[in-house]
C-alpha angles and dihedrals in degrees: 000000000000088000092060092047089051090054093049092050091046091056091055093050096042093243122150135207126213122266090251093050089048093050091046091049092046089051092049093049094045089050091052093047089048091050089055098041110018091160100059122101090220095056092047090049093048095048090045091053093047091050091046088055087055088051096252095133096157092061089038091057091050092051094048091050089048091050091052089049090051095047114009091185094057102099107192095081090055092054092047092046090053090058091054091051089046092055090044087053090235094140099168092057090046092052091045093052092047093049089053090052094047089056088061097043109019095165096059111118093197091054090046088053091049089050093053091047092048092059092041097055088044087060092246096124092154089065090041091055091048090060094054116102 
């Protein structure tokens, strides 16, 4: 875990790494966590996010779906999955996944915002307006 030690020491000195180095490091650490705990929703989500940041959305989607299967009450993979569907312009799937997530956490303001945006980009402004406070 020399990489993790490097990050901790960089924080104390105020040093920074490049975006590419950061993404590479995040992927490496997420892969190690996944190797240790492949059946945790959190490790599947972390690896999915790291891979999405490397433009591997197909594997990312599978990992988010696996995370949801492992822990249906853990909301981050729903949100990340909705963004994949948004960029694929698969608005119905995006809306469906956000609605599932909102049932788990109906008070989340960020999920409420994602819900409004999902309907808006799907050209369903009437539904979008209904969700506004």
